[in-house]
Backbone as a ProteinNet text record, in pm:
[ID]
protein_1_A
[PRIMARY]
MNQNEKARLFSSLHRKGDPVILYNVWDAGSAGAVVAAGARSLATGSAPVASANGFADGQQIPMQRLLDVARSITGATELPVSVDFEGAYSTDPEEGARNVAMLVETGAIGLNFEDQVVGGSGLHPVAEQAARIAAIRAMARQRGIELFINARTDLFLKEKDRSVHPSLLPQAIERADAYAQAGASGFFAPGLVDRDLIRELCASTPLPVNIIMVPGAPDAATLASLGVSRISHGPFPYRAMIEWLTDGARTALNAAKG
[TERTIARY]
-1437.4	-1406.2	-1487.8	-1530.7	-1592.5	-1489.1	-1533	-1445	-1343.6	-1391.6	-1296.3	-1200.1	-1243.7	-1150.7	-1038.1	-1078.1	-977.8	-879.5	-941.2	-859.8	-757.1	-804	-708.8	-604.9	-640.5	-543.4	-434.5	-486.8	-394.1	-296.6	-344.5	-260.8	-156	-199.2	-108.2	6.2	-13.8	94.3	207.2	192.4	294.4	389.7	493.4	585.2	728.5	792.6	937.7	1023.1	1100.5	1183	1112	983	908.5	800.1	840.7	743.8	641.4	524	425.8	470.5	457	494.1	369.1	360.8	240	283.6	246.4	276.8	155.9	168.4	44.5	-30.5	-162.8	-259.2	-337.6	-416.5	-490.1	-628.5	-666.8	-804.1	-822.6	-947.2	-978.1	-885.7	-857.9	-774.5	-635.1	-572	-435.2	-447.5	-543.1	-564.8	-567.3	-638	-647.5	-510.9	-434.3	-303.3	-210.6	-217.9	-128.4	-174.4	-303	-354.9	-306.5	-315	-272.1	-120.8	-49.5	97.4	129.7	27.8	49.5	39.8	-15.1	-22.2	-114.8	-75.8	-157.6	-246.7	-222.8	-307.9	-279.2	-365.3	-353	-357.6	-295.5	-296.2	-290.7	-365.3	-356.4	-248.3	-208.6	-127.7	-204.1	-192.5	-279.7	-241.9	-110.6	-75.5	-116	-100.8	-154.9	-303.2	-379.8	-525	-564.5	-503.3	-536	-501.7	-378.3	-334.3	-423.1	-458.3	-536.5	-677.6	-720.3	-851.4	-844.2	-723.4	-705.2	-683.3	-637.7	-619.7	-473.8	-439.2	-304.9	-318.5	-204.3	-199.8	-227.4	-251	-275.6	-422.6	-505.9	-650.8	-718.4	-660.6	-721.1	-832.4	-822.5	-936.9	-1045.3	-1167.7	-1283.9	-1297.7	-1334.9	-1341.9	-1434.6	-1550.5	-1647.8	-1592.8	-1512.3	-1443.9	-1355.1	-1275	-1184.1	-1253.9	-1367.5	-1448	-1500.7	-1538.8	-1583.2	-1472.3	-1350.8	-1235.7	-1214.7	-1217	-1199	-1300.7	-1424	-1534.3	-1514.6	-1464.1	-1446.7	-1336	-1236.8	-1119.2	-1168.4	-1229.3	-1270.9	-1376	-1451.4	-1552.2	-1492.8	-1366.3	-1304.3	-1209.7	-1196.8	-1103.2	-1156.6	-1110.4	-1136.6	-1027.7	-914.6	-801.9	-830.2	-762.3	-768.3	-722.3	-785.9	-750.8	-733.5	-619.3	-588.8	-584.2	-640.7	-649.8	-569.6	-492.1	-418.5	-524.2	-554.1	-660.5	-600	-470.6	-398.4	-433	-496	-521.8	-666.6	-739.9	-881	-973.3	-921.4	-999.8	-1057	-982.6	-1028.6	-921.5	-905	-811	-884.5	-1013.7	-1096.1	-1099.9	-1067.6	-1067.5	-1203.2	-1309.5	-1440.3	-1483.6	-1467	-1506.2	-1409.2	-1285.1	-1198.8	-1239.7	-1279	-1325.1	-1454	-1541.8	-1669.6	-1632.7	-1529.7	-1486.4	-1429.9	-1349.6	-1294.8	-1405.4	-1514.2	-1627	-1683.4	-1684	-1738.1	-1638.8	-1509.8	-1409.8	-1431.3	-1455.9	-1483.7	-1604.8	-1703.5	-1819	-1796	-1684.2	-1651.3	-1594.4	-1562.6	-1503.1	-1356.6	-1299	-1154.3	-1132.7	-1021.9	-988.8	-874.3	-819.8	-708.2	-692.3	-609.7	-577.9	-439.7	-382.6	-264.8	-325	-265.7	-314.7	-192.7	-175.9	-51.6	-57.6	61.4	65.5	109.7	136.1	167.7	39.2	54.5	-60.2	-90.5	-191.9	-221.8	-274	-200.7	-234	-167.8	-93.4	-28.5	121.6	175.7	324.6	348.2	449.1	485.1	399.8	415.3	342.3	245.3	142.7	51.2	134.3	111.2	176.3	137.4	229	214.9	84	47.8	-76.6	-197.6	-197.8	-312.2	-325.5	-213.9	-224.1	-267.4	-222	-260.2	-411.1	-463.6	-605.8	-687.9	-637.7	-703.6	-701.5	-589	-582.8	-677.2	-681.7	-763.5	-912.9	-950.8	-1094.2	-1126.4	-1030.8	-1050.8	-1065.5	-972.5	-985.2	-1106.5	-1156.6	-1283.8	-1400.5	-1400.5	-1506.3	-1504.3	-1384.7	-1363.8	-1420.1	-1382.7	-1425.8	-1579.2	-1628.5	-1778.5	-1849.5	-1788.5	-1847.7	-1807	-1719.8	-1680.7	-1585.4	-1506.5	-1418.6	-1270.2	-1191.9	-1054.6	-962	-990.6	-923.9	-777.2	-699.6	-553.1	-521.7	-480.5	-443.9	-295.1	-247.3	-107.4	-68.2	-21.8	9.8	135.5	126.8	239.3	299	430.4	496.4	576.5	564.8	634.6	761.6	811.4	938.4	1048.8	1071.5	1181.9	1147.4	1026.9	987.6	999.4	970.6	976.4	1116.4	1209.2	1348.7	1431.8	1455.5	1524.1	1677.2	1727.5	1868.7	1885.7	1920	1924.3	2027.5	2121.5	2220.1	2157.6	2037.9	1969.7	1886	1855.7	1768.2	1805.7	1931.5	1967	1911.7	1910.5	1864	1710.8	1641.1	1492.2	1444.4	1532.5	1492.3	1426.8	1479.3	1412.5	1272.3	1239.2	1107.5	1018.7	1075.6	995	961.9	1051.2	1025.5	916.9	926.9	824.6	686	680.2	554.2	507.3	591.8	553.3	491.9	556.4	504.2	370.4	352.3	226.4	115.6	151.2	52	8.5	103.4	74.7	-26.3	3.2	-84.3	-224.7	-234.3	-361.5	-440	-379	-451.4	-405.1	-286.5	-232	-196.4	-203.3	-169.9	-29.2	19.4	147	205.7	330.6	402	473.1	443.3	495.8	592.8	713.5	819.4	870.8	790.5	839	951.4	1042.1	1164.7	1281.6	1262.3	1374.6	1446.6	1574.3	1647.3	1770.8	1819.5	1942.3	1924.6	2012.5	1990.2	1991.6	2093	2105	1979.2	1933.3	1813.4	1691	1679.9	1564.6	1566.9	1686.7	1702.9	1668.1	1713.7	1684.9	1539.5	1473.7	1332.4	1252.9	1287.2	1215.7	1230.2	1351.9	1370.2	1314.2	1270.8	1228.7	1078.1	1003.6	857.1	794.2	691.6	622.5	536.5	515.2	436.4	516.8	448.7	515.8	556.1	676.4	727	714.2	669.2	649.2	753.9	826.8	919.1	881.8	899	861.9	989.4	976	1090.1	1118.8	1168.6	1208.1	1358.1	1394.1	1533.7	1631.8	1725.9	1821.8	1787.2	1667.5	1631	1698.8	1724.9	1778.3	1677.3	1727.1	1642.4	1555.4	1457.3	1359.6	1420.5	1519.6	1579.9	1651.4	1718.6	1789.3	1690	1580.1	1480.3	1426.8	1401	1353.9	1453.5	1580.7	1685.5	1692.5	1648.7	1651	1534.4	1433.1	1318.3	1190.7	1197.2	1079.2	973.2	841.7	732.4	644.1	662.8	578.2	661.2	660.1	732.9	631	621	528.2	603.7	537.1	596.8	540.4	441.4	389.1	355.9	404.6	365.5	447.1	546.7	642.7	579.4	498.3	436.6	351.1	276.4	197.7	286.8	391.2	486.1	546.7	585.6	643.2	543.8	417.8	316.8	291.4	288.4	267.1	384.3	499.9	622.1	611	573.4	560.9	450.7	341.8	225.8	267.1	336.2	382.4	477.3	573.5	670.9	600.8	501.1	433.1	347.6	283	202.8	288.8	404.2	490.3	540.4	572.2	622.2	507.5	385.8	276.4	235.8	234.9	188.8	290.5	412.8	521.4	551.5	476	512.9	508.1	410.5	390.4	492.4	567.4	668.3	796.6	803.6	916.5	1037.8
-1414.5	-1444.3	-1361.9	-1429	-1353.3	-1283	-1204.6	-1123.2	-1215.5	-1318.6	-1404.9	-1477.3	-1513.4	-1576.1	-1480.1	-1352.4	-1250	-1226.2	-1235.8	-1215.1	-1328.3	-1455	-1569.2	-1558	-1513.7	-1498.8	-1395.4	-1281.5	-1179	-1229.4	-1297.6	-1352.3	-1446.5	-1534.3	-1629.6	-1573.6	-1446.4	-1378.3	-1331.4	-1330.4	-1283.3	-1405.5	-1413.6	-1527.5	-1479.3	-1531.1	-1496	-1540.7	-1450.6	-1485.4	-1465	-1451.6	-1421.4	-1321	-1194.3	-1105.3	-1051.6	-1017.9	-957.1	-810.7	-758.4	-618.8	-542.3	-434	-347.4	-210.2	-179.4	-49.6	38.5	115.2	179.8	264.3	260.6	336.3	432.6	520.9	619.2	641.9	580.5	588.8	475.8	470	361	369	482.4	497.9	443.4	484.8	433.6	286.4	238.9	94.1	21.2	74.9	9.4	2.9	107.5	106.6	2.4	-11.3	-107.5	-247.6	-268.4	-399.8	-436	-343.2	-369.5	-401.2	-353.4	-381	-516.5	-585.1	-720.2	-744.2	-650.3	-666	-787.9	-846.9	-960.1	-917.6	-800.2	-741.8	-586.4	-512.7	-369.8	-322.1	-205.5	-140.2	11	82.6	225.4	278.3	402.3	473.1	591.4	616.3	724.1	865.9	890.9	1023.4	1045.3	941.2	967.2	986.6	904.8	917.4	1052.3	1098.6	1233.8	1343.6	1331	1436.3	1444.5	1327.4	1323	1385.2	1392.6	1442.9	1582.3	1643	1778.7	1797.7	1691.2	1693.4	1657.7	1699.1	1655.1	1517.9	1457.5	1317.7	1336.6	1220.3	1223.5	1229.4	1156.5	1144.7	1281.4	1366.6	1490.4	1473.9	1367.2	1332	1279.2	1327.8	1274.2	1128.3	1053.4	908.5	862.8	931.6	893.1	907.3	1011.5	1032.1	919.4	878.2	768.5	637.1	617	497.3	493.9	618.3	623.4	585.4	632.9	599.9	448.6	389.4	245.4	172.4	214.9	146	159.6	272.2	296.4	202.7	175.2	91.8	-51.7	-100.3	-241.7	-265.9	-166.4	-186.8	-190.3	-154.3	-145.1	-264.5	-357.7	-467.5	-591	-706.2	-830	-869.6	-790.1	-822.7	-784.6	-844.8	-807.1	-664.8	-584.5	-443.4	-428.7	-377	-339.1	-186.1	-127.3	16.7	63.5	167.7	235.9	314.8	270.4	328.8	404.5	436.8	512.5	458	544.3	506.6	468.9	434.3	397.6	509.6	632.9	748.7	748.6	686.6	684.4	624.1	667.3	606.2	502.1	505.1	410.3	275	166.1	32.9	-1.5	14.3	-24.1	67.1	195.4	288.7	263.7	241.3	206.6	86.7	-16	-140.7	-115.1	-31.3	-1.4	71.6	157.2	228.4	127.6	33	-71.2	-155.3	-176.8	-252.2	-182.1	-50.1	25.2	8.7	2.8	-21.9	-160	-256.8	-394.1	-391.2	-310.9	-302.9	-248.8	-177	-130.9	-243.9	-359.3	-469.6	-486.4	-396.9	-409.1	-539.2	-600.4	-728.8	-710.2	-589.5	-565.3	-415.6	-389.4	-245.8	-239.6	-118.2	-81	-6.5	-38.3	20.9	55.1	185.1	237.1	260.6	261.2	282.9	422	511.1	649.6	719.9	824.5	899.6	999.6	966.8	1054.9	1191.7	1293.4	1434.3	1472.3	1383.7	1405	1375	1327.6	1291.2	1154.5	1089.8	960.1	851	735.1	616.1	575.7	506.2	450.9	347.3	338.6	229.1	93.2	-2.8	-130.5	-194	-192	-262.1	-192.5	-60.7	7.6	-20.6	-21	-55.9	-197.7	-288.4	-426.8	-439.9	-364.9	-368.5	-318.3	-222.1	-169.6	-274.7	-342.5	-449.8	-562.8	-595.4	-710.4	-679.8	-549.2	-511.4	-523.8	-483.2	-502	-642.9	-727.5	-875.4	-935	-892.5	-949.1	-910.2	-783.7	-743.3	-824.6	-847.9	-923.5	-1067.3	-1128.8	-1267.1	-1269.2	-1175.9	-1165.3	-1156.9	-1086.7	-1074.8	-1185.6	-1267.9	-1380.9	-1339.7	-1231.4	-1187.6	-1215.7	-1270.6	-1301.2	-1182.2	-1074	-947.8	-952	-891	-885.9	-751.1	-764.3	-646.8	-631.2	-530.3	-504.6	-400	-450.8	-363.5	-291.7	-167.5	-78.9	-15.1	-20.9	55.5	173.9	290.2	406.7	440.9	340.6	360.6	416.4	351.5	385.4	509.6	525.2	636.4	768.5	768.2	892.1	927.4	827.5	855	871.8	998.9	1026	990.6	985.7	949.5	798.6	750	600.8	530.2	609.3	541.4	498.2	550.9	516.3	394.5	352	244.4	110.3	76.8	-55.1	-58.2	55.5	62.8	49.1	69.6	66.4	-75.6	-158.2	-291.4	-375.9	-378.4	-458.4	-409.4	-279.9	-224.5	-272.8	-268.4	-317.4	-464.6	-547.4	-688	-706.2	-629.9	-628.4	-600.6	-497	-458.8	-562.6	-624.4	-729.4	-843.3	-889.3	-996.8	-965.1	-844.2	-809.4	-796.1	-737.6	-726.3	-857.1	-948.6	-1088.4	-1154.4	-1142.6	-1207.9	-1140	-1015.7	-945.3	-977.6	-1041.5	-1080.2	-1013.3	-948.5	-887.8	-997.6	-966.3	-1057.2	-1030.9	-905.1	-869.3	-761.1	-733.8	-630.7	-536.9	-411.9	-311	-212.2	-203.7	-119.4	-16.7	83.1	187.1	259.3	300.8	373.4	286	158.7	66.9	26.9	55.6	28.6	-55.7	-65.5	-132.7	-285.8	-351.3	-485	-582.2	-562	-652	-640.3	-519.2	-502.3	-562.1	-545	-605.2	-755.4	-817	-958.8	-1010.6	-931.3	-976.4	-963	-858.9	-843.6	-956.4	-986.5	-1097.8	-1231.4	-1251.9	-1376.7	-1381.1	-1263.9	-1257.6	-1260	-1256.5	-1256.4	-1354.3	-1425.1	-1510.4	-1435	-1307.8	-1225.2	-1198.6	-1191.6	-1151.5	-997.7	-968.8	-825.5	-752	-629.9	-533.3	-421.3	-402.4	-288.4	-205.7	-68.2	25	67.6	92	130.2	278.4	323.7	462.1	474.6	595.6	618.6	560.9	482	422.3	278.5	229.4	94.9	2.3	-124.2	-223.6	-245.8	-301.6	-329.9	-450.6	-479.3	-578	-715.6	-748	-881.8	-896.5	-793.4	-802.2	-812.8	-738.4	-750.2	-894.8	-953.2	-1090.1	-1186	-1163.9	-1246.7	-1227.6	-1118.5	-1088.4	-1146.9	-1199.9	-1254.4	-1175	-1060.2	-974.3	-1043.4	-1023.2	-1087.5	-993.1	-863.6	-763.8	-636.5	-587.6	-465.3	-365.8	-249.8	-151.6	-24.2	63.5	181	310.3	306.2	425.1	538.5	654.2	776	800.6	715.6	748.5	735.1	634.1	633.8	764.6	806.4	926.5	1048.9	1060.9	1172.9	1172.4	1057.6	1048	1091.6	1048.4	1088.9	1238.4	1297.1	1441.5	1519.2	1467	1534.3	1524.6	1408.9	1393.3	1491.6	1493.8	1580.7	1729.7	1769.1	1907.3	1944	1855.6	1878.1	1887.3	1793.2	1797.4	1921.8	1961	2085.4	2200.5	2210.8	2326.3	2336.1	2222.6	2220.2	2266.2	2213.6	2253.7	2400	2447.1	2585.6	2685.8	2647.7	2738.1	2714.6	2623.3	2582.3	2704.9	2792.6	2901.8	3009.8	3003.1	3109.8	3095.3	2976.9	2955.4	2922
-1156.2	-1019	-922.3	-812.4	-707	-620.3	-524.1	-441.9	-364.8	-305.7	-233.4	-321.8	-442.8	-534.8	-575.8	-590.6	-619.8	-500.2	-375.5	-257	-240.3	-275.3	-260.4	-369.7	-488.2	-592.1	-553.5	-502.5	-459.8	-349.2	-250.9	-152.9	-207.5	-301.2	-356.3	-440.6	-486.4	-559.1	-475.1	-344.9	-251.4	-213.7	-288.1	-275.4	-257.8	-154.3	-133.2	-252.5	-304.4	-419.1	-554	-551.1	-673.1	-639.5	-609.9	-553.5	-659.6	-613.4	-692.4	-712.4	-836.6	-866.4	-877.3	-798.7	-804.3	-850	-972.6	-1030.6	-1002.6	-895.8	-831.9	-925.9	-918.5	-1003.2	-914.4	-982.9	-913.1	-965.2	-1078.4	-1131.3	-1228.2	-1282.9	-1373.3	-1499.7	-1545.8	-1670.4	-1646.3	-1539.1	-1510.8	-1482.8	-1421.6	-1397.8	-1525.1	-1624.2	-1755.1	-1825.5	-1813.3	-1873	-1809.9	-1684.4	-1610.9	-1638.7	-1647.1	-1684.9	-1827.9	-1921.2	-2053.3	-2058.9	-1965.1	-1955.7	-1903	-1853.2	-1809.3	-1657.9	-1583.1	-1439.3	-1401.1	-1292.6	-1237.6	-1125	-1075.2	-968.5	-964.2	-898.7	-891.8	-752.8	-726.9	-595.3	-622.2	-539.1	-550.5	-444.4	-470.2	-367.3	-313.3	-188.6	-127.7	-188.4	-206.2	-259.2	-402.5	-495.4	-629.1	-635.5	-561.1	-565.4	-514	-401.4	-345.5	-444.7	-506.4	-595.1	-723.7	-778.5	-892.4	-875.3	-748.7	-714.2	-649.4	-652.1	-606	-458.9	-389.5	-246.3	-209.5	-89.7	-34	21.6	37.2	98	251.3	317.8	461.8	494.5	421.1	446.5	423.4	336.9	301	197.3	116.4	26.6	110.8	90.2	168.3	145.9	248.3	246.2	134	128.3	23.2	-116.1	-135.7	-271.8	-295.4	-194.3	-209.1	-240.6	-172.1	-199.6	-345.2	-387.4	-528.3	-628.2	-599.5	-685.4	-685.7	-563.2	-553.7	-632.6	-624	-693.5	-844.8	-890.1	-1039	-1085.4	-1001.7	-1043.8	-1044	-936.5	-932.4	-1041	-1080.1	-1183.8	-1325.6	-1336.7	-1466.6	-1500	-1399.1	-1416.6	-1347.1	-1386.3	-1319.4	-1228.9	-1230.6	-1148.6	-998.2	-905.3	-764.5	-745.9	-663.9	-638.5	-488.2	-451.8	-314.2	-305.4	-201.3	-192.1	-66.6	-92.1	16.9	96.3	218.8	300.7	414.6	408.4	515.8	653.3	737.4	871.3	897.2	787.9	788.5	838.8	836.9	865.7	1009.6	1099.2	1235.6	1323.2	1444	1535	1622.9	1620.3	1699.4	1626.3	1690.7	1615.4	1553.4	1623.2	1570.5	1455.3	1470.7	1362.1	1240.8	1262.5	1153.4	1078.8	1156.1	1093.2	1010	1061.9	982.7	856.1	858.4	742.1	639.3	690	597.6	535.8	615.8	564.4	437.5	441.3	327.5	207.8	238	131.6	68.2	151.3	102.7	8.4	40.5	-46.7	-183.4	-204.3	-334.5	-426.6	-367.3	-444.4	-420	-341.2	-304.2	-227.8	-240.9	-172.2	-71.8	-62.4	29.7	56.2	152.9	186	246.9	229.6	311	430.3	548.8	676.8	757.3	777.3	833.2	983.5	1046	1190.5	1236.3	1139.7	1173.5	1217.9	1304	1344.6	1238.1	1150.1	1037.3	1085.9	1034.2	1079	1208.4	1269.1	1394.4	1385.3	1491	1488.6	1551.1	1507.9	1567.2	1515.2	1580.7	1549.7	1659.8	1625.5	1728	1807.3	1941.9	2018.7	1960.6	1977	1911.7	1952.8	2076.2	2121.3	2060	2052.8	1988.2	1845.8	1777.3	1632.8	1610.7	1694.5	1684.7	1705.8	1800.7	1827.2	1705.9	1639.5	1518.8	1408.1	1390.1	1287.9	1325.8	1452.8	1497.2	1471.2	1491.8	1463.7	1314.9	1229	1083.6	1043.8	1106.6	1072.7	1122.6	1240.4	1291.1	1205.1	1153	1061.3	933.3	878.7	754.6	775.2	883	910.7	927.8	990.5	1007	875.1	780.8	651.7	548.7	598.4	511.9	398.7	416.7	313	354.8	266.4	304.8	269.3	345.8	316.6	336.6	246.8	263	328.1	457	535.6	525.3	450.1	439.2	546.9	662.7	773.1	751	748.5	717.4	844.8	856.9	963.2	901.8	963.1	906.1	983.4	1052.7	1128.7	1044.7	930.2	843.3	757.4	717.2	628.9	705.6	832.5	913.6	954.6	948.7	987	858.9	826.1	701.8	707.6	821.2	836.3	831.4	717.7	700.1	785.8	839.1	924.1	1057.8	1087.9	1211.8	1194.1	1066.8	1039.4	1105.1	1114.8	1182.8	1328.4	1399.3	1536	1546.5	1427.3	1430.8	1390.1	1340.6	1296.8	1404.8	1528.3	1633.1	1658.2	1650	1665.8	1549.2	1428.4	1319.1	1329.4	1372.3	1390.8	1501.2	1605.7	1710.6	1655.9	1572.7	1519.5	1421.2	1343	1247.9	1324.9	1435.4	1512.5	1571.6	1625.1	1686.2	1584.8	1466.2	1361.6	1303.9	1292.7	1245.9	1340	1470.1	1568	1569	1531	1526.6	1400.1	1307.4	1181.1	1054.2	1056.8	931.9	830.7	703.1	597.5	540.2	551.7	506.4	582.5	563.8	642	543.7	553	452.9	532.6	482.7	547.4	450.4	415.1	319.7	379.6	292.4	333.6	371.2	384.3	412.6	280.7	272.5	148.3	169	292.6	320.8	296.6	215.8	177.8	298.3	380.9	502.1	593.5	606.4	693.5	632.4	499.8	428.5	445.5	421.7	433.9	575	676	812.2	846	795.6	822.4	759.3	635.5	565.2	634.8	695.6	763.1	901.5	953.1	1091.4	1111.7	1004.9	1009.9	909.8	951.3	860.9	758.3	777.3	687.4	564.5	447.5	325	337.5	306.7	322.7	192.5	208.4	99.2	109.2	1.5	-3.4	-126	-105.7	-204.8	-284.5	-411.7	-489.8	-485.7	-374.7	-354.3	-408.7	-434.6	-479.5	-376.3	-423	-337.4	-296.6	-333	-301.2	-400.5	-356.3	-451.7	-567.7	-678.9	-792.6	-759.1	-845	-819.2	-804.2	-887.1	-883.2	-745	-698.3	-569.9	-457.2	-459.5	-355.7	-352.5	-466.8	-473.4	-401.4	-430	-369.5	-220.8	-168.1	-22.9	46.8	-22.8	34.3	34.2	-40.9	-46	-131.1	-86.9	-148.4	-223.7	-206.4	-275	-298.7	-424.3	-457.9	-509.5	-450.3	-497.6	-538.7	-606	-671.7	-617.2	-531.4	-462.5	-552	-520.6	-598.7	-725.5	-750.8	-855.6	-998.3	-1022.5	-1158.5	-1184.9	-1080.6	-1099.6	-1124.7	-1046.9	-1063.3	-1200.1	-1251.5	-1381.6	-1489.5	-1469.7	-1568.3	-1563.1	-1447.4	-1432.2	-1497.6	-1477.7	-1538	-1692	-1746.3	-1887.7	-1941	-1871.3	-1913.5	-1907.7	-1808.6	-1798.6	-1912.9	-1935.3	-2038.2	-2179.2	-2202.2	-2326	-2343.4	-2234.2	-2241.9	-2263.9	-2199.6	-2214.3	-2362.4	-2421.8	-2558.6	-2650	-2626.5	-2713	-2700.7	-2578.9	-2553.8	-2602.3	-2620.6	-2672.1	-2815.2	-2883.7	-3017.2	-3116.7	-3098.2	-3189	-3167.4	-3061	-3041	-3117.1	-3187.9	-3271.8	-3195.1
[MASK]
++++++++++++++++++++++++++++++++++++++++++++++++++++++++++++++++++++++++++++++++++++++++++++++++++++++++++++++++++++++++++++++++++++++++++++++++++++++++++++++++++++++++++++++++++++++++++++++++++++++++++++++++++++++++++++++++++++++++++++++++++++++++++++++++++

């Protein structure tokens, strides 16, 4: 498949009631393992990629290093690959779009693009974030690539008190509408776990909704019944692997002590 065929396949996998499952990867090796397990598409997580390369999350991994990781993954599989590109390494719409163009050149067919101020506080105003998304979409159209822009809002992730989440839903729906008009392909609401709120969000936007499997989130079957179109696992596969590796190393290193 060429890049656009992969992009169209990836988009077609986002179906309400039958969500695509993305067990997030961080390098070519982890990608190979997930492909062998039966994945239909792949996606990275920013935290696992950063950690696996010795950096903290939050665009601390140099962009060129991230692009190299993306290229190694796309070169190791024929499946569609989406990359968590955080804030596109720029707050300027045009510069961000140029950075995403470099991501497209790695063979990636999609990206997560978040509205939090990376390295700062709060979220970008709706109009400013929509302008950034529009610039990325314009770049993709100019290049003839059907890029999947998974527009992420950090409204719920930043608010740890889940009892406040119902009051944030109108803001999330406003952002979903604005991002859709700007050219987003999907809407990602990490941190949202309440069943009724998830159902309402899915019913309120034409965009396929992405929910991450954080502790306390409904199971995959329930999320499907609520209208979710994409389920991701974020940093949790990497964390589980690191825990397994640490335990195994501890056992081996202490084996001679009896």
